[in-house]
C-alpha positions, 0 to 999 in steps of 0.5 A, spaced: 615 095 477 610 089 474 611 085 480 607 091 484 600 091 478 600 084 479 600 085 486 596 091 485 591 086 481 591 082 486 588 086 493 583 089 487 581 082 485 580 081 493 577 088 494 571 087 488 567 081 489 566 085 497 566 091 495 560 090 490 556 085 496 557 090 500 554 095 496 548 091 495 546 089 502 547 098 502 542 098 497 535 101 500 528 096 497 524 100 492 517 101 493 512 104 487 507 109 490 500 108 485 496 114 485 491 113 490 484 112 488 478 116 491 472 112 494 467 117 495 460 116 498 459 122 502 453 126 501 457 133 500 458 132 492 459 140 491 465 140 486 469 145 490 470 139 496 470 134 491 476 137 487 480 138 493 479 131 494 482 130 488 489 134 489 489 131 496 490 124 493 495 126 488 499 130 494 499 124 499 502 120 494 507 124 493 508 126 501 509 118 501 514 118 496 518 125 499 518 120 507 520 114 504 526 117 500 528 121 506 533 116 508 529 111 511 530 103 509 526 104 502 526 109 497 521 111 492 521 110 485 520 117 482 513 121 481 516 122 473 517 115 473 510 113 477 506 117 472 510 115 465 508 107 468 501 109 470 500 113 463 497 106 460 494 103 465 489 109 466 487 109 459 484 102 460 480 102 467 476 106 472 482 107 476 489 102 476 487 099 483 481 095 479 487 092 476 493 089 480 497 085 475 497 091 470 500 095 478 504 089 479 507 089 472 508 098 471 513 096 478 515 091 475 518 095 470 521 102 474 525 097 478 521 097 484 522 091 490 515 093 493 507 096 490 503 100 495 497 102 492 492 105 496 485 108 496 482 114 500 474 113 502 471 120 504 465 118 508 463 124 509 466 131 511 469 129 517 472 122 516 476 120 511 479 113 511 486 112 508 487 104 506 493 101 503 497 095 502 504 093 500 506 088 495 512 084 493 512 085 486 517 078 485 512 074 489 505 078 488 505 076 495 500 082 501 506 084 506 502 089 510 494 092 510 494 098 513 487 103 515 488 110 518 481 113 520 482 121 519 477 125 522 478 132 518 476 132 512 483 137 510 490 137 507 493 137 514 490 131 517 491 127 510 498 129 510 499 127 517 494 119 515 499 119 509 506 121 513 503 115 517 502 111 512 509 111 510 512 109 516 508 103 517 510 102 511 518 103 513 517 099 520 515 093 515 520 093 511 525 094 517 522 086 518 
């Protein structure tokens, strides 16, 4: 009977390291999706229009997180964790994107391997640019910079742009 325990222990010793390595290899990289910044140079500054844009900014970041979490090559740090990490930064700056090192620190504290920072530039009522870049949290190196032009100032078009942005991140991380 004792030999059975020794044999089982040897088998576990042989399987253990390989299984752990396989698990580590299968683990998806995580992306910290920071809240979007709004850069608004449109002439139309009606409060309802501007309020909608701010609402859509939150929706765009949440949509990118959800898209990344759909069994793609990367996962996203959850909205709650992101907001908790951003709370301290938001109080000190006009927008967190003005302090890239602060965002990298927040992403690192959340355990993310990558940082996604986006800006929505509202040029007019009909033209919006969604710009973003992806950073490697460890090296601080910019890995991707993308801009998508949105030909409509509504939720549907921004959702499509957010989906395209998430797909661009996933495509880049597959490389």
